[in-house]
C-alpha positions as CSV (number, residue, x, y, z in Angstrom):
1,M,-29.4,155.3,43.4
2,Y,-27.5,152.7,41.9
3,A,-28.4,148.9,43.1
4,A,-26.7,146.5,43.5
5,K,-27.9,143.3,41.5
6,R,-25.6,140.6,43.3
7,P,-23.2,140.1,46.5
8,R,-21.2,138.9,44.6
9,R,-18.8,140.9,42.4
10,G,-17.2,138.9,38.2
11,R,-13.8,139.3,37.5
12,P,-12.0,142.5,37.8
13,L,-11.9,145.8,35.7
14,A,-8.6,145.8,35.0
15,V,-7.2,147.4,38.0
16,S,-8.1,147.7,35.2
17,G,-7.8,150.2,32.4
18,L,-10.7,148.5,31.5
19,A,-9.1,148.5,28.4
20,A,-11.9,146.4,26.9
21,L,-14.8,148.4,28.3
22,L,-13.4,151.4,27.1
23,L,-12.6,150.6,23.4
24,A,-15.8,149.2,22.6
25,A,-17.4,151.9,24.3
26,T,-14.5,154.3,21.9
27,A,-15.8,152.8,19.0
28,L,-18.9,154.3,19.0
29,T,-16.7,157.6,19.9
30,S,-14.0,157.8,17.6
31,G,-15.9,158.6,14.5
32,T,-18.7,160.6,14.0
33,A,-22.0,161.7,16.3
34,D,-24.8,158.8,16.0
35,P,-26.1,159.2,12.8
36,D,-29.7,159.7,14.7
37,T,-28.5,162.2,16.4
38,P,-28.6,165.6,14.5
39,P,-25.3,167.5,15.1
40,G,-24.4,170.5,16.9
41,P,-22.7,173.6,15.6
42,T,-19.8,172.8,13.0
43,P,-16.6,172.9,14.5
44,T,-14.5,175.8,13.0
45,P,-11.4,176.6,13.5
46,S,-9.7,178.0,16.4
47,E,-7.9,180.9,17.6
48,A,-4.6,181.3,17.4
49,A,-2.9,178.8,19.8
50,P,0.7,177.1,20.3
51,K,0.9,174.3,17.9
52,P,-0.2,171.3,17.9
53,P,1.7,168.8,16.6
54,S,2.9,168.2,13.0
55,D,1.5,164.8,12.3
56,Q,-2.2,166.2,13.8
57,P,-4.5,168.3,11.6
58,P,-5.7,171.9,12.6
59,P,-7.9,172.0,15.6
60,L,-11.6,172.3,15.1
61,L,-12.9,173.1,18.5
62,T,-13.3,177.1,19.4
63,R,-13.0,178.6,22.9
64,A,-16.4,178.9,22.7
65,D,-17.2,174.8,22.0
66,V,-15.0,174.0,24.8
67,D,-16.6,176.9,27.1
68,R,-19.7,175.2,26.3
69,A,-19.0,171.5,27.5
70,V,-17.5,172.9,30.7
71,A,-20.6,175.2,31.6
72,R,-22.7,171.5,31.2
73,L,-19.9,170.0,33.7
74,D,-21.4,171.1,37.2
75,G,-24.9,169.8,36.2
76,V,-23.6,166.4,34.6
77,V,-21.8,165.7,37.2
78,Q,-24.1,166.4,39.9
79,G,-26.9,164.8,37.9
80,M,-25.0,161.2,37.2
81,M,-24.1,161.3,41.4
82,L,-27.1,162.1,43.0
83,K,-29.8,161.4,40.6
84,E,-28.8,158.3,39.1
85,T,-25.1,156.6,40.7
86,G,-24.9,157.9,44.5
87,V,-21.3,158.0,44.1
88,P,-20.0,159.8,47.2
89,G,-16.8,161.9,45.7
90,V,-16.0,162.9,42.1
91,A,-13.8,165.4,41.0
92,V,-12.9,166.8,37.7
93,G,-10.6,169.2,35.9
94,V,-10.1,170.3,32.5
95,V,-7.1,172.0,30.2
96,H,-7.2,173.5,27.5
97,K,-4.0,175.0,25.1
98,D,-2.5,174.9,28.5
99,R,-5.4,176.2,30.9
100,V,-7.0,174.8,33.5
101,L,-10.6,176.4,32.8
102,Y,-12.5,173.9,35.0
103,L,-11.6,172.5,39.0
104,K,-13.8,171.3,41.2
105,G,-15.0,168.6,43.6
106,F,-18.0,167.1,44.8
107,G,-19.6,165.1,47.6
108,K,-18.2,163.8,50.3
109,R,-14.7,161.8,51.2
110,H,-16.4,159.5,53.3
111,V,-19.7,158.7,53.3
112,G,-21.8,159.6,56.8
113,E,-18.7,162.4,57.6
114,P,-19.1,165.8,56.6
115,A,-15.4,166.7,55.2
116,A,-16.2,167.8,51.5
117,V,-13.9,167.0,48.4
118,D,-12.5,169.4,47.1
119,P,-9.7,170.1,44.2
120,D,-7.2,169.0,46.8
121,T,-9.0,165.7,47.7
122,V,-6.4,162.7,47.1
123,F,-7.8,159.5,45.3
124,Q,-6.1,156.2,44.3
125,L,-5.6,156.2,41.0
126,A,-6.1,152.8,39.8
127,S,-5.0,151.9,36.5
128,L,-5.0,155.9,35.8
129,S,-1.5,155.2,37.2
130,K,0.1,153.7,33.7
131,P,-0.6,156.7,31.5
132,I,1.3,158.0,34.6
133,G,3.9,155.2,35.2
134,S,4.8,155.9,31.7
135,T,5.2,159.2,31.7
136,V,7.7,158.1,34.6
137,V,10.2,155.7,32.0
138,A,9.8,158.4,29.1
139,G,11.5,160.9,31.8
140,A,13.9,158.3,32.3
141,V,15.0,156.2,29.2
142,S,17.7,158.3,28.0
143,G,21.2,158.0,29.3
144,K,22.4,155.2,31.0
145,G,21.9,153.7,34.0
146,T,23.7,152.4,37.3
147,D,24.7,149.3,35.7
148,G,26.2,151.2,32.4
149,R,23.4,149.7,30.3
150,S,21.1,152.1,28.3
151,A,17.5,151.7,29.9
152,G,15.4,152.1,26.7
153,W,12.2,151.3,25.2
154,D,13.6,148.5,23.5
155,E,16.2,147.2,26.7
156,P,15.6,143.9,27.4
157,V,14.4,143.5,30.9
158,A,15.8,140.3,32.2
159,R,19.0,142.8,31.7
160,H,18.0,144.5,34.4
161,L,15.8,142.8,36.5
162,P,17.4,139.5,38.8
163,G,15.4,136.5,38.3
164,F,13.2,137.8,35.8
165,A,11.8,135.1,33.0
166,L,8.8,134.5,30.7
167,K,7.6,130.9,30.0
168,D,9.7,130.6,26.7
169,P,13.1,131.1,27.2
170,W,13.9,133.6,24.1
171,V,10.8,135.3,24.6
172,S,12.6,136.0,28.1
173,G,15.6,137.1,26.5
174,H,14.3,139.2,24.2
175,V,10.9,140.7,25.8
176,T,11.7,144.6,26.0
177,V,10.0,147.8,28.6
178,T,7.8,148.3,25.2
179,D,6.7,144.4,25.1
180,L,5.6,144.3,28.8
181,M,4.2,148.1,29.1
182,S,2.2,147.8,25.9
183,H,0.5,144.8,27.0
184,R,2.1,142.2,24.0
185,S,4.3,140.2,25.9
186,G,2.0,137.1,25.7
187,L,1.3,136.9,28.8
188,P,-2.5,136.0,29.3
189,D,-5.1,139.0,31.0
190,H,-3.9,139.5,34.1
191,A,-1.3,137.6,35.1
192,G,-0.2,137.5,38.6
193,D,-3.6,139.5,39.5
194,L,-4.8,136.4,41.7
195,L,-1.2,136.3,43.6
196,E,-2.4,139.9,44.6
197,D,-5.5,139.0,46.0
198,L,-3.4,136.1,48.0
199,G,-1.2,138.1,49.7
200,Y,1.9,137.6,47.9
201,D,4.2,140.3,47.2
202,Q,5.3,142.0,43.9
203,A,8.7,140.4,43.9
204,Y,7.4,136.4,44.5
205,I,4.9,137.6,42.0
206,L,7.2,139.0,39.4
207,S,9.4,135.4,39.3
208,H,6.6,133.4,39.0
209,L,5.2,135.3,35.4
210,R,7.3,132.4,34.3
211,D,5.0,129.6,35.1
212,E,2.3,131.2,32.9
213,P,1.4,130.2,29.5
214,L,2.2,133.0,26.7
215,A,0.2,133.7,23.8
216,P,2.2,134.6,20.8
217,F,4.9,137.0,21.2
218,R,4.3,140.4,20.0
219,A,1.1,139.2,18.2
220,S,-1.0,138.9,20.5
221,Y,-3.0,141.7,22.9
222,A,-3.5,140.9,27.2
223,Y,-4.1,143.5,29.6
224,T,-1.7,142.4,32.6
225,N,-0.9,144.5,35.4
226,F,2.1,142.8,36.0
227,G,3.8,142.9,32.8
228,F,3.5,146.7,32.8
229,T,5.0,146.5,36.3
230,A,7.9,144.3,34.9
231,G,8.9,146.7,32.3
232,A,8.7,149.6,35.0
233,E,10.8,148.2,37.7
234,A,13.0,147.7,34.8
235,V,14.1,150.7,34.2
236,A,13.5,151.8,37.9
237,R,16.4,149.1,38.7
238,T,18.7,150.9,35.9
239,R,18.7,153.4,38.0
240,G,19.5,151.8,41.4
241,V,16.7,153.3,43.3
242,S,13.5,152.5,44.3
243,W,9.8,153.2,41.5
244,Q,9.0,155.9,44.0
245,K,11.8,157.5,43.8
246,L,12.3,156.8,40.9
247,A,8.7,159.1,39.8
248,E,9.5,161.2,42.5
249,D,12.3,163.0,40.9
250,T,11.4,162.2,37.2
251,L,8.0,163.6,37.3
252,F,6.5,164.5,40.9
253,R,8.9,166.7,41.9
254,P,9.9,168.3,38.8
255,A,6.2,169.0,38.1
256,G,5.1,170.5,41.5
257,M,2.6,167.3,41.1
258,D,3.1,167.4,46.0
259,S,0.2,165.2,46.5
260,T,0.9,162.5,44.2
261,S,2.6,159.3,45.4
262,T,3.3,155.3,44.5
263,T,2.9,154.2,47.9
264,F,-0.5,153.1,49.8
265,A,1.5,154.3,52.8
266,D,1.3,157.9,52.0
267,Y,-2.0,157.6,50.5
268,E,-3.3,156.3,53.8
269,K,-1.0,159.7,55.4
270,A,-2.5,162.3,53.8
271,A,-5.8,163.9,55.8
272,N,-7.6,165.3,52.6
273,R,-8.2,161.7,51.5
274,A,-11.0,159.9,49.8
275,V,-11.8,156.6,50.9
276,T,-13.1,153.5,48.5
277,H,-16.4,152.5,48.6
278,V,-19.2,150.4,47.4
279,P,-23.1,149.6,46.8
280,G,-24.4,147.6,49.1
281,P,-27.3,144.6,48.7
282,D,-29.7,147.7,48.9
283,G,-28.0,150.2,46.9
284,T,-26.4,152.6,49.4
285,W,-23.0,153.4,49.5
286,Q,-20.0,151.6,52.2
287,A,-16.6,152.5,53.1
288,K,-16.2,148.6,53.2
289,Y,-12.9,147.9,51.6
290,V,-9.1,148.7,52.0
291,R,-7.5,148.5,48.7
292,D,-3.1,148.8,48.7
293,A,-2.2,148.2,45.2
294,D,1.7,148.2,46.2
295,A,2.4,145.0,44.2
296,Q,1.5,146.6,41.3
297,A,2.4,150.6,42.0
298,P,3.7,151.4,38.8
299,A,0.3,149.8,36.9
300,G,-2.1,150.4,39.6
301,G,-0.7,152.4,42.8
302,V,-0.7,156.0,42.2
303,S,-2.9,158.4,44.4
304,S,-2.9,162.2,43.6
305,N,-5.7,164.8,43.8
306,A,-7.1,166.9,40.8
307,T,-5.0,169.8,41.2
308,D,-1.6,168.1,40.9
309,M,-3.3,165.9,37.7
310,M,-4.1,169.1,35.9
311,R,0.1,169.7,36.1
312,W,0.4,166.3,34.8
313,L,-2.6,166.9,32.3
314,R,-0.6,170.0,30.9
315,L,2.6,168.4,31.0
316,Q,1.0,165.9,28.7
317,L,-0.9,168.0,26.0
318,A,2.9,170.4,25.9
319,G,4.9,167.7,25.1
320,G,6.5,167.4,28.5
321,K,6.7,171.1,28.8
322,L,5.4,172.8,32.1
323,D,5.4,176.1,33.0
324,G,8.4,176.8,30.4
325,E,10.3,174.1,32.2
326,Q,11.2,171.1,29.9
327,I,10.5,168.3,32.3
328,I,10.3,165.5,30.2
329,D,11.3,164.5,26.4
330,A,9.0,165.4,23.7
331,A,10.1,162.6,21.7
332,S,10.5,160.4,24.5
333,L,6.7,161.3,25.4
334,R,5.5,161.6,22.3
335,H,6.8,157.2,21.8
336,T,4.0,156.4,24.6
337,H,1.3,158.1,22.4
338,L,2.4,155.6,19.3
339,P,0.1,152.2,18.9
340,E,2.1,149.9,19.5
341,I,-0.6,146.5,19.4
342,V,-4.1,146.0,18.0
343,S,-6.1,145.9,21.3
344,Q,-9.6,146.0,19.5
345,P,-10.2,144.7,16.1
346,P,-12.4,146.3,14.2
347,T,-16.0,144.7,14.2
348,A,-18.0,146.8,11.7
349,P,-17.4,147.6,8.2
350,A,-18.2,151.3,9.3
351,G,-15.7,150.2,12.7
352,R,-12.6,151.4,14.0
353,T,-9.2,149.9,15.2
354,G,-8.1,150.6,18.9
355,F,-5.1,150.4,19.5
356,Y,-2.9,150.4,22.8
357,G,-0.1,152.3,23.4
358,L,2.4,153.2,26.6
359,G,0.3,153.4,29.4
360,W,-2.6,154.3,26.7
361,N,-5.7,153.5,24.5
362,V,-5.0,154.6,21.3
363,N,-7.6,155.8,18.7
364,Y,-7.7,157.9,15.5
365,D,-11.4,159.8,14.6
366,N,-12.7,161.0,11.4
367,Q,-10.9,164.2,11.3
368,A,-7.9,162.2,11.6
369,R,-6.9,163.3,15.7
370,L,-4.9,161.2,18.1
371,R,-7.3,160.9,20.8
372,L,-5.6,159.2,24.0
373,S,-7.6,158.7,27.0
374,H,-7.4,155.7,29.9
375,S,-9.5,154.7,33.0
376,G,-8.6,152.9,36.6
377,A,-11.2,150.9,38.5
378,F,-10.7,149.3,41.5
379,E,-14.1,146.7,42.2
380,L,-13.0,147.5,45.7
381,G,-13.9,151.2,45.1
382,A,-12.3,153.9,42.8
383,N,-13.3,154.9,38.7
384,T,-11.0,157.1,37.1
385,N,-10.9,158.3,33.4
386,V,-8.4,160.7,31.5
387,T,-9.5,161.6,28.4
388,M,-7.3,164.3,26.1
389,L,-6.9,165.3,22.0
390,P,-3.5,166.2,22.0
391,G,-4.7,167.9,18.3
392,E,-6.6,170.4,20.4
393,Q,-4.8,170.2,23.2
394,L,-7.5,170.0,25.4
395,G,-8.3,167.4,28.2
396,I,-9.9,166.0,31.3
397,V,-9.8,163.9,34.6
398,V,-11.8,162.5,36.2
399,L,-11.5,161.2,39.9
400,T,-14.3,159.3,42.0
401,N,-14.4,157.0,45.4
402,G,-16.3,154.4,44.3
403,K,-16.8,151.5,42.7
404,P,-17.0,151.3,38.4
405,V,-20.7,152.1,37.4
406,G,-20.0,153.9,34.6
407,L,-19.9,158.0,36.1
408,A,-15.9,158.8,35.0
409,D,-16.2,157.7,31.9
410,S,-19.3,159.0,31.2
411,V,-18.3,162.5,32.7
412,A,-15.6,162.5,30.1
413,E,-17.6,161.3,27.4
414,D,-20.7,163.8,27.7
415,F,-18.0,166.5,28.2
416,F,-16.3,166.1,24.6
417,D,-19.2,165.8,22.8
418,T,-20.8,168.4,24.0
419,A,-17.5,170.6,22.6
420,Q,-17.5,168.5,19.2
421,Y,-21.4,168.2,18.7
422,G,-23.4,170.9,20.9
423,K,-24.6,167.9,23.1
424,P,-23.6,164.8,24.3
425,T,-24.8,161.7,21.4
426,R,-25.9,159.1,23.6
427,D,-26.9,158.4,27.2
428,W,-23.4,156.9,28.2
429,L,-24.1,156.2,31.4
430,A,-26.4,153.7,30.2
431,L,-24.1,152.6,28.0
432,F,-20.6,152.4,30.3
433,S,-22.8,150.9,33.1
434,A,-24.4,148.2,31.0
435,L,-21.0,147.3,30.2
436,Y,-19.8,147.1,33.8
437,T,-22.6,145.2,34.3
438,Q,-21.7,142.7,31.9
439,M,-17.9,142.6,32.8
440,D,-18.8,142.1,36.9
441,E,-20.8,138.8,35.5
442,A,-18.8,137.8,33.2
443,G,-16.1,135.7,36.1
444,V,-18.8,134.2,37.7
445,S,-19.1,130.5,38.2
446,P,-21.3,128.9,35.7
447,T,-22.4,126.5,38.6
448,D,-24.6,128.0,41.4
449,Y,-22.9,127.0,44.1
450,A,-25.7,127.8,46.8
451,A,-27.9,125.8,45.6
452,P,-26.4,122.2,45.8
453,P,-28.4,119.5,43.4
454,T,-31.9,118.0,45.9
455,E,-30.0,114.5,45.1
456,A,-26.2,115.1,46.1
457,K,-23.7,112.4,46.8
458,T,-22.7,113.1,50.7
459,A,-18.8,114.1,51.2
460,R,-16.3,111.2,52.4
461,P,-14.8,111.5,56.2
462,D,-13.1,115.0,56.7
463,S,-10.3,113.4,57.0
464,A,-9.9,112.2,53.4
465,Y,-9.7,115.7,52.8
466,T,-7.3,117.3,55.5
467,G,-3.7,118.1,54.6
468,T,-1.1,119.9,53.0
469,Y,-1.3,120.6,49.0
470,D,1.6,122.5,46.9
471,N,1.3,124.3,43.8
472,A,4.3,125.8,42.1
473,Y,2.6,128.8,41.2
474,Y,0.2,129.2,43.8
475,G,2.2,128.0,46.6
476,R,0.9,125.8,49.6
477,A,-2.7,125.4,50.3
478,T,-3.9,123.4,53.6
479,V,-6.9,121.9,54.5
480,T,-7.8,121.6,58.1
481,T,-11.1,121.5,59.8
482,G,-12.7,124.2,61.9
483,P,-15.8,124.5,64.4
484,D,-17.9,124.5,61.2
485,G,-15.8,122.3,58.6
486,L,-13.6,122.0,56.6
487,V,-11.4,125.3,55.7
488,L,-8.9,125.9,53.1
489,E,-6.0,127.9,53.8
490,L,-3.8,129.8,51.1
491,G,-1.5,132.2,50.5
492,P,2.0,133.6,52.6
493,E,-0.1,134.9,55.5
494,P,-2.9,132.4,54.8
495,K,-6.2,133.5,54.0
496,R,-9.2,131.1,55.7
497,F,-11.4,130.2,53.2
498,P,-14.8,128.0,54.7
499,L,-16.0,125.3,52.5
500,R,-19.4,124.7,51.8
501,H,-20.0,121.0,50.5
502,Y,-21.5,121.3,47.4
503,D,-21.8,117.4,45.2
504,G,-19.8,114.3,46.2
505,D,-16.3,115.6,46.6
506,T,-16.9,119.0,45.6
507,F,-17.1,122.2,48.0
508,S,-17.3,125.8,47.5
509,F,-15.9,128.8,49.2
510,E,-17.1,132.4,48.6
511,T,-13.5,134.5,47.1
512,T,-13.1,137.6,48.6
513,G,-10.2,140.6,47.4
514,E,-10.0,142.8,43.7
515,N,-10.5,139.6,42.0
516,A,-13.5,138.2,43.7
517,V,-15.5,136.1,41.6
518,G,-18.6,135.1,44.5
519,L,-18.4,131.2,45.0
520,T,-16.0,129.0,43.5
521,G,-15.7,125.2,43.6
522,V,-13.5,123.1,45.1
523,T,-12.7,119.6,43.8
524,F,-10.6,116.7,45.2
525,A,-9.6,113.8,43.8
526,F,-8.7,110.8,44.8
527,G,-6.6,107.9,43.2
528,E,-6.5,104.4,45.1
529,G,-5.9,105.7,48.7
530,D,-8.3,106.9,50.7
531,R,-7.0,110.7,50.9
532,A,-7.4,112.9,48.3
533,G,-4.0,113.3,46.1
534,K,-4.9,116.7,44.2
535,L,-7.7,119.3,45.2
536,R,-8.3,122.4,42.3
537,V,-9.4,125.9,42.9
538,E,-11.9,127.2,39.8
539,Y,-11.1,130.2,39.9
540,L,-7.7,129.8,40.3
541,D,-7.3,127.5,36.9
542,E,-8.3,129.5,34.2
543,T,-4.9,129.4,32.6
544,G,-4.2,125.6,34.1
545,L,-2.6,126.5,37.3
546,G,-4.6,125.8,39.5
547,T,-4.8,122.1,40.7
548,F,-2.8,121.6,44.4
549,T,-1.4,118.3,44.9
550,R,-0.9,116.9,48.2
551,R,2.6,116.8,49.5
């Protein structure tokens, strides 16, 4: 059973596509097996099959290789669920050569209730929404939009997204759909996510990306949900429709993905729905939080089931074709699979470079085979993975209704190891669990606000701190007094955070939401008067935007 090591959480794992985590692990998977692990049966050329992409080497895996990996799945999933993590519910599907070889659900939709997960159970996909989103855009970028302009990959977004701008005017006029959907715009890591946590809507968040500092344009990689969202929304605007309608008309309806949606309302309406879970302090899983990702729908708002995901995976592996019909243009879909930016430079002479494409982590193995993957993670209770070898026409999707602890990613890696080498090359769950724990802890403040200094300075009277403070990015902050002392209010429909005194003019509060980092500091600054002129919220200040000025 997975035991929570601390009640607080660190910076999120990229509604996270978990790009950094997966790329770190992919550095281990894109080559050959662990040299200390004897390989399994040597792969041999497969039986006759539909022709793989012309730039891929001939298939190496036989049907027997794939069947061996499929046969192991039941035991792997059940072992990781029941013996090692306690994750409540899982659904898994495998496609090979346009055939669904495996499709099964495990566990419960909701802890403490009898309903079981099956292939039709709807899960929140988190950042697995990104490769689905890029599939939608691939189907929409040809032709003209309602403004008469092309909606191509390299079209400047500002032409189609009114009010959109970044900090640098030249970048604002040149940043394209490709730049934003491949995380190479220069926006900082997870730009806009904290605004979402405070309750701001998509329009507010996208219009305030202009306040974020920029790294070098097209020369730096940083995973940004709202950058991706801006690129996808610009394409929808050229069609004069919402993102949900564009997705429905372009992909979901033509592909027969009847249980797939980009809106939280549709997820909530699904009768056969897996709710999100997190582990409590004693390690037992609880359905404690609700995650509404509508603000970043293209990047993290999709919900679907394993049955629909098999149709999407078949389409991906068949160049946009499904059941004899060309749903998505093959060349445009293939464009999403190409590397656009270096996301993980090699860290050792034998290491491999990791890339990000359009909604995909893009890598190449020692046989020069293209390997595409993406994970999704809600710290509030969901974890997903898709991994595929297009040249082998082989892919797997893993959906779970539990906070990321490594299960989804580990099932996928175990599957491909078994297909290629006859058995796993390492303990994947131990690796991913450690990586997730490391990322959880990365965002926690270095100050232990739960233990004030033994000789802490006393606070000033409450009236010295109360009042209204403004911030161009985060909006208004109001400090009031409550029954137990000072309260900080943040967000458009103010969220209330009781302040606990730490030392002098520094207080703390418990953060909440997807990006919660446990206790964070609030420091008031004084000039010549007896009332604070500014306050700084520590966890909001990662890019220098966390200071509020008194009105």
